[in-house]
N, CA, C and O atoms as a DFTB+ gen file, in Angstrom:
748 C
 N C O
     1  1      57.543       3.822      19.312
     2  2      58.759       3.374      19.872
     3  2      59.644       3.015      18.849
     4  3      59.145       2.441      17.882
     5  1      60.985       3.252      18.850
     6  2      61.869       3.051      17.914
     7  2      62.302       1.585      18.057
     8  3      62.248       0.928      19.096
     9  1      62.753       1.160      16.823
    10  2      63.055      -0.349      16.622
    11  2      64.730      -0.283      16.790
    12  3      65.494       0.514      16.245
    13  1      65.018      -1.254      17.614
    14  2      66.848      -1.259      17.660
    15  2      67.015      -2.323      16.407
    16  3      66.487      -3.427      16.275
    17  1      67.864      -1.673      15.593
    18  2      68.458      -2.551      14.317
    19  2      70.077      -2.252      14.406
    20  3      70.528      -1.133      14.652
    21  1      70.842      -3.363      14.180
    22  2      72.309      -3.218      14.005
    23  2      72.746      -4.085      12.795
    24  3      72.200      -5.116      12.403
    25  1      73.813      -3.482      12.292
    26  2      74.360      -4.373      11.110
    27  2      75.845      -4.312      11.413
    28  3      76.340      -3.381      12.048
    29  1      76.565      -5.376      10.917
    30  2      77.944      -5.575      10.897
    31  2      78.431      -5.931       9.533
    32  3      77.808      -6.737       8.841
    33  1      79.555      -5.339       9.117
    34  2      80.394      -5.919       7.828
    35  2      81.788      -5.312       8.099
    36  3      82.047      -4.133       8.338
    37  1      82.741      -6.500       8.001
    38  2      84.282      -6.438       8.133
    39  2      84.554      -5.676       9.431
    40  3      85.501      -4.889       9.431
    41  1      83.787      -5.836      10.581
    42  2      84.217      -5.144      11.694
    43  2      83.588      -3.927      12.009
    44  3      83.561      -3.481      13.156
    45  1      82.989      -3.271      10.860
    46  2      82.430      -1.989      10.952
    47  2      81.128      -2.270      11.461
    48  3      80.615      -3.362      11.217
    49  1      80.553      -1.437      12.120
    50  2      79.088      -1.586      12.820
    51  2      78.155      -0.442      12.519
    52  3      78.516       0.679      12.878
    53  1      76.980      -0.589      11.895
    54  2      76.126       0.583      11.832
    55  2      75.013       0.229      12.768
    56  3      74.403      -0.833      12.635
    57  1      74.722       1.126      13.747
    58  2      73.812       0.993      14.849
    59  2      73.046       2.243      15.222
    60  3      73.511       3.335      14.892
    61  1      71.900       2.163      15.890
    62  2      71.346       3.446      16.384
    63  2      72.064       4.268      17.342
    64  3      72.569       3.751      18.339
    65  1      72.138       5.425      17.127
    66  2      72.698       6.501      18.051
    67  2      72.121       6.369      19.220
    68  3      70.928       6.070      19.271
    69  1      72.913       6.581      20.433
    70  2      72.665       6.520      21.856
    71  2      72.939       7.760      22.564
    72  3      74.009       8.334      22.365
    73  1      72.094       8.217      23.352
    74  2      72.651       9.435      24.272
    75  2      73.977       9.559      24.712
    76  3      74.577      10.635      24.706
    77  1      74.487       8.427      25.119
    78  2      75.992       8.302      25.673
    79  2      76.932       8.519      24.320
    80  3      78.110       8.847      24.466
    81  1      76.439       8.347      23.168
    82  2      77.353       8.664      21.995
    83  2      77.670      10.146      21.918
    84  3      78.749      10.408      21.386
    85  1      76.990      11.094      22.316
    86  2      77.027      12.264      22.064
    87  2      78.478      13.038      22.135
    88  3      78.919      13.680      21.182
    89  1      79.103      12.903      23.289
    90  2      80.414      13.671      23.403
    91  2      81.366      12.945      22.190
    92  3      81.962      13.686      21.409
    93  1      81.465      11.684      22.083
    94  2      82.231      10.932      21.238
    95  2      81.866      11.446      19.608
    96  3      82.731      11.639      18.754
    97  1      80.520      11.601      19.420
    98  2      80.147      12.158      18.048
    99  2      80.696      13.354      17.789
   100  3      81.109      13.565      16.649
   101  1      80.793      14.270      18.710
   102  2      81.154      15.701      18.760
   103  2      82.810      15.548      18.613
   104  3      83.332      15.950      17.573
   105  1      83.458      15.085      19.446
   106  2      84.942      14.975      19.442
   107  2      85.618      14.431      18.372
   108  3      86.646      14.902      17.884
   109  1      84.986      13.346      17.973
   110  2      85.637      12.510      16.856
   111  2      85.338      12.906      15.452
   112  3      85.909      12.348      14.515
   113  1      84.423      13.894      15.268
   114  2      83.966      14.207      13.922
   115  2      83.881      15.871      13.868
   116  3      84.186      16.391      12.795
   117  1      83.553      16.577      14.777
   118  2      83.198      18.080      14.599
   119  2      84.322      19.126      15.390
   120  3      84.103      20.249      15.843
   121  1      85.532      18.384      15.387
   122  2      86.581      19.217      15.971
   123  2      88.071      19.481      15.133
   124  3      89.185      19.211      15.582
   125  1      87.774      20.072      13.822
   126  2      86.770      20.456      13.168
   127  2      86.021      19.277      12.425
   128  3      86.404      18.109      12.492
   129  1      84.942      19.688      11.727
   130  2      84.492      18.731      10.624
   131  2      85.462      18.770       9.393
   132  3      86.029      19.778       8.973
   133  1      85.551      17.561       8.911
   134  2      86.576      17.434       7.603
   135  2      86.076      18.362       6.668
   136  3      84.858      18.454       6.520
   137  1      86.911      19.113       5.968
   138  2      86.642      20.113       4.922
   139  2      85.908      19.350       3.796
   140  3      84.867      19.826       3.344
   141  1      86.377      18.257       3.353
   142  2      85.530      17.492       2.247
   143  2      84.368      17.172       2.619
   144  3      83.475      17.354       1.792
   145  1      84.021      16.635       3.873
   146  2      82.735      16.255       4.485
   147  2      81.832      17.369       4.418
   148  3      80.683      17.234       3.996
   149  1      82.306      18.484       4.823
   150  2      81.463      19.776       4.701
   151  2      81.256      20.246       3.364
   152  3      80.176      20.793       3.141
   153  1      81.978      20.151       2.551
   154  2      82.000      20.580       1.015
   155  2      80.815      19.361       0.669
   156  3      79.696      19.767       0.355
   157  1      81.008      18.203       0.712
   158  2      79.952      17.305       0.037
   159  2      78.453      17.151       0.644
   160  3      77.488      16.610       0.104
   161  1      78.522      17.754       1.870
   162  2      77.145      17.820       2.611
   163  2      76.660      19.174       2.676
   164  3      75.521      19.338       3.115
   165  1      77.304      20.123       2.328
   166  2      76.773      21.597       2.265
   167  2      76.683      22.204       3.538
   168  3      75.856      23.031       3.922
   169  1      77.894      21.557       4.317
   170  2      77.901      22.191       5.754
   171  2      79.027      23.130       6.046
   172  3      79.727      23.521       5.112
   173  1      79.252      23.516       7.259
   174  2      80.311      24.344       7.542
   175  2      81.333      23.476       8.252
   176  3      81.001      22.323       8.528
   177  1      82.555      23.919       8.580
   178  2      83.544      23.072       9.190
   179  2      83.645      23.367      10.899
   180  3      84.242      22.629      11.683
   181  1      83.003      24.472      11.221
   182  2      83.296      24.969      12.611
   183  2      81.853      24.881      13.225
   184  3      80.890      25.465      12.728
   185  1      81.786      24.041      14.435
   186  2      80.579      23.977      15.104
   187  2      81.068      23.992      16.597
   188  3      82.118      23.521      17.033
   189  1      79.978      24.701      17.343
   190  2      79.969      24.785      18.672
   191  2      79.746      23.456      19.506
   192  3      78.758      22.802      19.172
   193  1      80.433      23.017      20.427
   194  2      80.081      21.804      21.151
   195  2      78.614      21.846      21.499
   196  3      77.951      20.882      21.115
   197  1      78.014      22.781      22.148
   198  2      76.640      22.709      22.569
   199  2      75.654      22.673      21.635
   200  3      74.519      22.301      21.931
   201  1      76.049      23.118      20.221
   202  2      75.175      23.148      19.225
   203  2      75.034      21.742      18.590
   204  3      73.973      21.344      18.109
   205  1      76.059      21.092      18.619
   206  2      76.395      19.644      18.013
   207  2      75.718      18.741      18.963
   208  3      74.779      18.071      18.533
   209  1      76.115      18.623      20.348
   210  2      75.454      17.868      21.201
   211  2      73.985      18.201      21.521
   212  3      73.287      17.310      22.003
   213  1      73.546      19.233      21.323
   214  2      72.032      19.514      21.503
   215  2      71.273      18.769      20.314
   216  3      70.349      17.978      20.503
   217  1      71.791      19.128      19.039
   218  2      71.046      18.498      17.912
   219  2      71.129      17.066      17.820
   220  3      70.230      16.406      17.298
   221  1      72.333      16.480      18.381
   222  2      72.469      15.115      18.382
   223  2      71.415      14.361      19.436
   224  3      70.738      13.366      19.176
   225  1      71.452      15.015      20.551
   226  2      70.452      14.383      21.760
   227  2      68.895      14.613      21.088
   228  3      68.093      13.691      21.234
   229  1      68.578      15.527      20.539
   230  2      67.421      15.953      19.945
   231  2      67.078      14.675      18.974
   232  3      66.058      13.999      19.103
   233  1      67.960      14.478      18.109
   234  2      67.746      13.644      16.902
   235  2      67.624      12.152      17.615
   236  3      66.737      11.391      17.228
   237  1      68.458      11.789      18.577
   238  2      68.302      10.548      19.438
   239  2      66.764      10.338      19.912
   240  3      66.160       9.275      19.766
   241  1      66.242      11.460      20.476
   242  2      64.827      11.251      21.181
   243  2      63.826      11.432      20.068
   244  3      62.732      10.910      20.284
   245  1      63.974      12.057      18.935
   246  2      62.728      12.429      18.088
   247  2      62.126      11.098      17.655
   248  3      62.785      10.090      17.402
   249  1      60.813      11.205      17.599
   250  2      60.172       9.919      17.070
   251  2      60.201      10.049      15.534
   252  3      60.001       9.029      14.874
   253  1      60.414      11.119      14.969
   254  2      60.230      11.380      13.523
   255  2      61.498      11.284      12.835
   256  3      61.535      11.657      11.663
   257  1      62.773      10.738      13.513
   258  2      63.803      10.909      13.023
   259  2      64.751       9.409      13.426
   260  3      64.675       8.845      14.518
   261  1      65.531       9.004      12.398
   262  2      66.455       7.779      13.008
   263  2      67.804       8.310      12.709
   264  3      68.017       8.993      11.707
   265  1      68.700       8.006      13.559
   266  2      70.074       8.680      13.323
   267  2      70.962       7.106      13.711
   268  3      70.979       6.637      14.849
   269  1      71.547       6.563      12.702
   270  2      72.406       5.484      12.784
   271  2      73.788       5.935      12.581
   272  3      74.050       6.786      11.731
   273  1      74.730       5.372      13.368
   274  2      76.182       5.730      13.756
   275  2      76.937       4.659      12.916
   276  3      76.653       3.472      13.077
   277  1      77.948       5.068      11.970
   278  2      78.768       3.945      11.471
   279  2      80.070       4.073      12.564
   280  3      80.700       5.100      12.817
   281  1      80.247       2.929      13.043
   282  2      81.583       2.792      13.986
   283  2      82.667       1.799      13.315
   284  3      82.437       0.719      12.772
   285  1      83.917       2.451      13.494
   286  2      85.067       1.849      12.857
   287  2      85.169       0.404      13.806
   288  3      84.501       0.219      14.824
   289  1      86.097      -0.506      13.266
   290  2      86.411      -1.671      14.162
   291  2      86.926      -1.352      15.468
   292  3      86.699      -2.018      16.478
   293  1      87.641      -0.289      15.410
   294  2      88.181       0.151      16.758
   295  2      87.223       1.036      17.680
   296  3      87.630       1.585      18.704
   297  1      85.908       1.121      17.214
   298  2      84.956       1.639      17.882
   299  2      84.659       3.192      17.762
   300  3      83.851       3.744      18.509
   301  1      85.328       3.826      16.824
   302  2      85.139       5.305      16.686
   303  2      83.912       5.710      15.789
   304  3      83.637       5.056      14.783
   305  1      83.355       6.550      16.088
   306  2      82.212       7.010      15.210
   307  2      82.798       7.733      13.951
   308  3      83.388       8.813      13.978
   309  1      82.566       7.041      12.947
   310  2      83.172       7.723      11.498
   311  2      81.991       8.027      10.704
   312  3      82.314       8.677       9.710
   313  1      80.927       7.832      10.762
   314  2      79.671       8.214       9.819
   315  2      78.598       8.279      10.263
   316  3      78.537       8.070      11.474
   317  1      77.429       8.552       9.617
   318  2      76.088       8.564      10.019
   319  2      75.263       8.164       8.957
   320  3      75.699       8.322       7.817
   321  1      74.109       7.657       9.129
   322  2      72.959       7.626       8.147
   323  2      71.759       7.973       8.670
   324  3      71.396       7.372       9.682
   325  1      71.016       8.867       8.173
   326  2      69.681       9.573       8.910
   327  2      68.575       9.494       8.109
   328  3      68.628       9.811       6.921
   329  1      67.545       9.090       8.657
   330  2      66.206       9.142       7.935
   331  2      65.518      10.240       8.745
   332  3      65.411      10.095       9.963
   333  1      65.023      11.385       8.106
   334  2      64.539      12.339       8.849
   335  2      63.309      12.791       8.031
   336  3      62.846      12.100       7.124
   337  1      62.757      14.097       8.434
   338  2      61.446      14.675       7.635
   339  2      60.455      13.609       7.334
   340  3      59.906      13.495       6.238
   341  1      60.243      12.806       8.392
   342  2      59.274      11.558       8.052
   343  2      57.853      12.220       8.369
   344  3      57.531      13.018       9.249
   345  1      57.113      11.612       7.345
   346  2      55.657      12.175       7.177
   347  2      55.037      10.746       7.307
   348  3      55.253       9.915       6.426
   349  1      54.269      10.452       8.397
   350  2      53.722       9.112       8.717
   351  2      52.404       9.023       7.857
   352  3      52.075       7.916       7.431
   353  1      51.692      10.046       7.602
   354  2      50.360       9.959       6.671
   355  2      50.804       9.544       5.492
   356  3      50.261       8.556       4.998
   357  1      51.865      10.194       4.801
   358  2      52.505       9.854       3.422
   359  2      53.267       8.635       3.236
   360  3      53.568       8.160       2.141
   361  1      53.588       8.113       4.485
   362  2      54.566       7.071       4.575
   363  2      55.866       7.331       3.758
   364  3      56.323       6.545       2.928
   365  1      56.396       8.521       4.094
   366  2      57.613       8.973       3.359
   367  2      58.649       9.666       4.187
   368  3      58.206      10.194       5.207
   369  1      59.962       9.782       3.961
   370  2      61.024      10.097       4.512
   371  2      62.155      10.724       3.751
   372  3      62.368      10.276       2.624
   373  1      62.744      11.482       4.103
   374  2      64.222      11.980       3.620
   375  2      65.369      11.156       4.258
   376  3      65.347      10.656       5.383
   377  1      66.338      11.102       3.386
   378  2      67.570      10.305       3.765
   379  2      68.911      10.814       3.454
   380  3      69.221      11.319       2.375
   381  1      69.711      10.647       4.491
   382  2      71.093      11.119       3.850
   383  2      72.208      10.385       4.750
   384  3      72.022       9.963       5.891
   385  1      73.355      10.318       4.042
   386  2      74.354       9.645       4.976
   387  2      75.733      10.533       4.803
   388  3      75.859      11.356       3.897
   389  1      76.649      10.289       5.687
   390  2      77.969      10.983       5.748
   391  2      78.858      10.178       6.198
   392  3      78.474       9.437       7.103
   393  1      80.233      10.055       5.763
   394  2      81.321       9.547       6.116
   395  2      82.259      10.552       6.563
   396  3      82.824      11.279       5.746
   397  1      82.484      10.651       7.943
   398  2      83.164      11.952       8.449
   399  2      84.878      11.850       7.912
   400  3      85.515      12.834       7.535
   401  1      85.337      10.668       7.967
   402  2      86.688      10.421       7.846
   403  2      87.178       9.960       6.619
   404  3      86.848       8.855       6.189
   405  1      88.075      10.843       5.907
   406  2      88.545      10.453       4.523
   407  2      89.135       9.236       4.305
   408  3      88.955       8.718       3.203
   409  1      89.971       8.525       5.333
   410  2      90.209       7.165       5.217
   411  2      89.285       6.052       5.349
   412  3      89.641       4.878       5.252
   413  1      88.080       6.439       5.574
   414  2      87.030       5.592       5.457
   415  2      86.254       5.656       4.150
   416  3      85.361       4.834       3.946
   417  1      86.533       6.530       3.316
   418  2      85.872       6.460       2.092
   419  2      86.516       5.744       1.150
   420  3      87.727       5.558       1.274
   421  1      85.780       5.203       0.008
   422  2      86.367       4.648      -1.067
   423  2      86.423       3.109      -0.681
   424  3      87.107       2.358      -1.376
   425  1      85.702       2.610       0.440
   426  2      85.879       1.140       0.889
   427  2      84.533       0.384       0.628
   428  3      84.474      -0.832       0.808
   429  1      83.369       1.162       0.171
   430  2      82.223       0.619      -0.175
   431  2      81.334       0.808       1.149
   432  3      80.194       0.345       1.195
   433  1      81.833       1.418       2.086
   434  2      81.005       1.545       3.369
   435  2      79.698       2.525       3.007
   436  3      78.598       2.293       3.507
   437  1      79.872       3.385       2.302
   438  2      78.691       4.388       2.097
   439  2      77.562       3.514       1.368
   440  3      76.400       3.489       1.772
   441  1      78.047       2.756       0.188
   442  2      76.869       1.868      -0.401
   443  2      76.369       0.962       0.509
   444  3      75.166       0.704       0.482
   445  1      77.102       0.434       1.316
   446  2      76.540      -0.467       2.468
   447  2      75.436       0.183       3.276
   448  3      74.277      -0.223       3.361
   449  1      75.996       1.320       3.895
   450  2      75.103       2.263       4.610
   451  2      73.852       2.525       3.990
   452  3      72.800       2.434       4.622
   453  1      73.902       2.847       2.776
   454  2      72.556       3.251       1.996
   455  2      71.665       2.080       1.817
   456  3      70.463       2.224       2.039
   457  1      72.163       0.876       1.418
   458  2      71.402      -0.367       1.431
   459  2      70.816      -0.794       2.844
   460  3      69.642      -1.148       2.953
   461  1      71.567      -0.752       3.768
   462  2      71.143      -1.258       5.197
   463  2      69.979      -0.083       5.578
   464  3      68.921      -0.515       6.036
   465  1      70.097       1.105       5.441
   466  2      69.117       1.847       6.018
   467  2      67.975       1.833       5.060
   468  3      66.839       1.764       5.530
   469  1      68.153       1.891       3.721
   470  2      66.995       1.813       2.653
   471  2      66.209       0.588       3.057
   472  3      64.989       0.749       3.032
   473  1      66.669      -0.667       3.442
   474  2      65.984      -1.727       3.624
   475  2      65.340      -1.738       5.102
   476  3      64.433      -2.531       5.356
   477  1      65.850      -0.800       6.113
   478  2      65.243      -0.724       7.149
   479  2      63.950       0.137       7.041
   480  3      62.905      -0.144       7.628
   481  1      64.143       1.282       6.179
   482  2      63.043       2.313       5.988
   483  2      61.744       1.502       5.457
   484  3      60.595       1.642       5.878
   485  1      62.197       0.598       4.408
   486  2      60.855      -0.227       3.737
   487  2      60.299      -1.381       4.606
   488  3      59.103      -1.671       4.558
   489  1      61.105      -1.983       5.339
   490  2      60.763      -3.195       5.981
   491  2      60.303      -2.832       7.295
   492  3      59.210      -3.270       7.656
   493  1      61.027      -2.038       8.126
   494  2      60.742      -1.909       9.510
   495  2      59.662      -0.512       9.788
   496  3      58.764      -0.522      10.630
   497  1      59.961       0.568       8.946
   498  2      59.077       1.533       8.925
   499  2      57.784       1.583       8.045
   500  3      56.871       2.401       8.150
   501  1      57.871       0.681       7.270
   502  2      56.698       0.546       6.172
   503  2      56.651       1.601       5.137
   504  3      55.602       1.770       4.515
   505  1      57.745       2.361       4.887
   506  2      57.541       3.577       4.019
   507  2      57.154       3.128       2.646
   508  3      57.270       2.015       2.133
   509  1      56.602       4.396       2.102
   510  2      56.152       4.184       0.739
   511  2      57.160       4.976      -0.352
   512  3      57.170       4.745      -1.561
   513  1      58.022       5.980       0.357
   514  2      58.754       6.741      -0.546
   515  2      59.915       7.182       0.395
   516  3      59.751       7.587       1.545
   517  1      61.093       7.051      -0.236
   518  2      62.382       7.374       0.554
   519  2      63.228       8.495      -0.507
   520  3      63.759       8.126      -1.555
   521  1      63.232       9.635      -0.110
   522  2      63.791      10.535      -0.907
   523  2      65.116      11.263      -0.452
   524  3      65.412      11.125       0.735
   525  1      66.094      12.151      -1.386
   526  2      67.435      12.404      -0.994
   527  2      67.680      13.447      -2.090
   528  3      67.109      13.502      -3.179
   529  1      68.596      14.236      -1.630
   530  2      69.298      15.028      -2.638
   531  2      70.705      14.898      -2.443
   532  3      71.223      14.712      -1.341
   533  1      71.451      15.022      -3.761
   534  2      72.918      14.909      -3.624
   535  2      73.584      16.005      -4.735
   536  3      72.945      16.401      -5.710
   537  1      74.697      16.348      -4.489
   538  2      75.222      17.622      -5.048
   539  2      75.946      17.059      -6.285
   540  3      76.494      15.958      -6.222
   541  1      75.957      17.825      -7.445
   542  2      76.577      17.128      -8.562
   543  2      77.878      16.843      -8.704
   544  3      78.330      16.069      -9.547
   545  1      78.725      17.661      -7.615
   546  2      80.137      17.481      -7.252
   547  2      80.382      16.205      -6.405
   548  3      81.483      15.931      -5.926
   549  1      79.323      15.485      -6.266
   550  2      79.614      14.299      -5.404
   551  2      79.363      13.081      -6.218
   552  3      78.443      12.384      -5.792
   553  1      79.962      12.664      -7.282
   554  2      79.519      11.614      -8.028
   555  2      79.504      10.279      -7.431
   556  3      78.673       9.432      -7.758
   557  1      80.461      10.075      -6.513
   558  2      80.638       8.786      -5.705
   559  2      79.280       8.566      -5.084
   560  3      78.628       7.549      -5.320
   561  1      78.833       9.593      -4.235
   562  2      77.586       9.358      -3.565
   563  2      76.319       9.088      -4.490
   564  3      75.500       8.194      -4.275
   565  1      76.275       9.978      -5.539
   566  2      75.226       9.696      -6.574
   567  2      75.359       8.126      -7.264
   568  3      74.388       7.420      -7.536
   569  1      76.561       7.817      -7.445
   570  2      76.623       6.321      -7.894
   571  2      76.097       5.371      -6.737
   572  3      75.263       4.520      -7.046
   573  1      76.514       5.460      -5.476
   574  2      76.012       4.589      -4.489
   575  2      74.460       4.668      -4.404
   576  3      73.834       3.627      -4.207
   577  1      73.829       5.823      -4.539
   578  2      72.385       5.818      -4.478
   579  2      71.754       5.113      -5.568
   580  3      70.761       4.398      -5.434
   581  1      72.455       5.371      -6.818
   582  2      71.803       4.619      -8.032
   583  2      71.930       2.959      -7.955
   584  3      71.026       2.170      -8.229
   585  1      73.314       2.618      -7.501
   586  2      73.366       1.292      -7.301
   587  2      72.451       0.594      -6.434
   588  3      72.044      -0.558      -6.583
   589  1      72.107       1.577      -5.318
   590  2      71.033       1.005      -4.375
   591  2      69.709       1.042      -4.949
   592  3      68.861       0.538      -4.213
   593  1      69.302       1.472      -6.001
   594  2      68.102       1.414      -6.674
   595  2      67.316       2.804      -6.857
   596  3      66.295       2.847      -7.542
   597  1      67.841       3.950      -6.208
   598  2      67.320       5.095      -6.344
   599  2      67.252       5.762      -7.713
   600  3      68.199       5.548      -8.469
   601  1      66.208       6.581      -8.152
   602  2      66.269       7.200      -9.416
   603  2      66.219       8.646      -9.271
   604  3      65.693       9.215      -8.314
   605  1      66.796       9.232     -10.272
   606  2      66.857      10.450     -10.579
   607  2      65.534      11.014     -10.911
   608  3      64.944      10.550     -11.887
   609  1      64.907      12.117     -10.099
   610  2      63.774      12.626     -10.469
   611  2      63.734      13.972     -10.795
   612  3      62.671      14.453     -11.188
   613  1      64.833      14.725     -10.681
   614  2      65.084      16.147     -11.135
   615  2      66.279      16.664     -10.737
   616  3      67.009      16.015      -9.987
   617  1      66.608      17.855     -11.178
   618  2      67.891      18.539     -10.916
   619  2      67.428      20.181     -10.706
   620  3      66.809      20.855     -11.530
   621  1      67.871      20.582      -9.473
   622  2      67.894      22.042      -9.419
   623  2      69.282      22.719      -9.687
   624  3      70.230      22.683      -8.903
   625  1      69.263      23.374     -10.970
   626  2      70.514      23.731     -11.595
   627  2      70.891      24.964     -10.722
   628  3      70.169      25.833     -10.233
   629  1      72.353      24.762     -10.669
   630  2      73.325      25.902      -9.855
   631  2      72.489      26.208      -8.686
   632  3      72.136      27.382      -8.575
   633  1      72.109      25.370      -7.798
   634  2      71.352      25.616      -6.544
   635  2      72.212      25.547      -5.264
   636  3      71.767      25.782      -4.141
   637  1      73.512      25.196      -5.545
   638  2      74.400      25.195      -4.369
   639  2      75.799      25.677      -4.852
   640  3      76.106      25.618      -6.042
   641  1      76.673      26.175      -3.854
   642  2      78.044      26.705      -4.309
   643  2      79.021      25.625      -3.925
   644  3      78.886      24.979      -2.886
   645  1      80.116      25.419      -4.872
   646  2      81.048      24.667      -4.736
   647  2      82.245      25.458      -4.851
   648  3      82.711      25.742      -5.955
   649  1      82.818      25.865      -3.657
   650  2      83.927      26.722      -3.772
   651  2      83.698      27.938      -4.519
   652  3      82.764      28.642      -4.138
   653  1      84.445      28.346      -5.608
   654  2      84.032      29.438      -6.378
   655  2      83.154      29.129      -7.367
   656  3      82.989      30.180      -7.987
   657  1      82.457      28.212      -7.889
   658  2      81.515      28.010      -8.702
   659  2      80.325      27.448      -8.119
   660  3      80.214      27.344      -6.898
   661  1      79.414      27.073      -8.936
   662  2      78.074      26.374      -8.673
   663  2      77.938      25.017      -8.910
   664  3      78.684      24.495      -9.740
   665  1      76.943      24.223      -8.201
   666  2      76.833      22.890      -8.572
   667  2      75.138      22.588      -8.590
   668  3      74.345      23.407      -8.125
   669  1      74.832      21.652      -9.027
   670  2      73.533      21.239      -9.206
   671  2      73.025      20.571      -7.854
   672  3      73.890      19.966      -7.220
   673  1      71.890      20.595      -7.390
   674  2      71.291      19.556      -6.472
   675  2      70.450      18.468      -7.303
   676  3      69.559      18.760      -8.100
   677  1      70.834      17.290      -7.022
   678  2      70.314      16.229      -7.848
   679  2      69.130      15.483      -6.899
   680  3      69.351      14.852      -5.866
   681  1      68.027      15.687      -7.424
   682  2      66.692      15.061      -6.548
   683  2      66.618      13.388      -6.910
   684  3      66.549      12.929      -8.051
   685  1      66.643      12.737      -5.863
   686  2      66.555      11.392      -6.142
   687  2      65.386      10.709      -5.241
   688  3      64.956      11.361      -4.290
   689  1      64.910       9.541      -5.484
   690  2      64.023       8.839      -4.720
   691  2      63.859       7.236      -5.112
   692  3      64.261       6.787      -6.185
   693  1      63.268       6.506      -4.178
   694  2      62.853       5.189      -4.356
   695  2      61.547       4.909      -3.868
   696  3      61.345       5.120      -2.673
   697  1      60.610       4.466      -4.586
   698  2      59.213       3.985      -4.156
   699  2      59.276       2.604      -3.539
   700  3      60.152       1.796      -3.849
   701  1      58.385       2.375      -2.715
   702  2      58.041       1.017      -2.370
   703  2      58.239      -0.125      -3.295
   704  3      58.980      -1.100      -3.166
   705  1      57.425       0.192      -4.255
   706  2      57.235      -0.690      -5.496
   707  2      58.797      -0.894      -6.302
   708  3      59.031      -1.942      -6.903
   709  1      59.560      -0.053      -6.251
   710  2      60.631       0.109      -7.040
   711  2      61.665      -0.909      -5.795
   712  3      62.380      -1.789      -6.273
   713  1      61.659      -0.735      -4.535
   714  2      62.397      -1.626      -3.833
   715  2      61.939      -2.991      -3.806
   716  3      62.713      -3.941      -3.688
   717  1      60.625      -3.107      -3.920
   718  2      60.130      -4.595      -3.816
   719  2      60.635      -5.324      -5.222
   720  3      60.934      -6.518      -5.225
   721  1      60.701      -4.528      -6.375
   722  2      61.298      -5.183      -7.435
   723  2      62.858      -5.475      -7.303
   724  3      63.382      -6.484      -7.775
   725  1      63.534      -4.494      -6.617
   726  2      64.945      -4.726      -6.588
   727  2      65.113      -5.976      -5.515
   728  3      66.105      -6.675      -5.718
   729  1      64.384      -6.294      -4.553
   730  2      64.521      -7.255      -3.660
   731  2      63.971      -8.716      -4.418
   732  3      64.411      -9.830      -4.135
   733  1      63.196      -8.510      -5.168
   734  2      62.597      -9.779      -5.903
   735  2      63.987     -10.249      -6.901
   736  3      64.344     -11.414      -7.081
   737  1      64.606      -9.088      -7.447
   738  2      65.650      -9.694      -8.649
   739  2      66.845     -10.188      -7.664
   740  3      67.588     -11.089      -8.053
   741  1      67.020      -9.608      -6.417
   742  2      68.116     -10.170      -5.734
   743  2      67.868     -11.545      -5.015
   744  3      68.770     -11.920      -4.267
   745  1      66.815     -12.303      -5.141
   746  2      66.577     -13.440      -4.557
   747  2      66.819     -14.542      -5.472
   748  3      66.647     -15.703      -5.100
């Protein structure tokens, strides 16, 4: 059974996705997907409605995935935070975020989403390891992950295309003991 968790900051809301969000999720973000969002997440800009809604509904129902939506003060879906690839035996999961709308970037929302989801992963899910990867041409995201306590573990050199050139994939993670140390310092 998934745990319901909601966070609020300056009128922005981060909460679990619900089935009834599917159409708005598609219309407000994937018609088309912002080109910069696509570049920073390694995605494409054009998606079929059925493809997006089908994946969204599977994500909401999946027991091994947590999809949180970032809502603007006006109630529009403007981002997401995802825990996926969960391994219950290893107590490990993968993590990613996206802010779909350019006007929502640069406001500290990404860092806030990282911290809220990170804390949920360790407190509510009891994870031992939370990992992610970020592209070298997304330094703002890497800084947000570093500030939240994630550590670089490795680099896959020239593993992704950025326009005409190549970029690195930076592997990062946080262990439960790292998170506990971080929480002890903040008290």
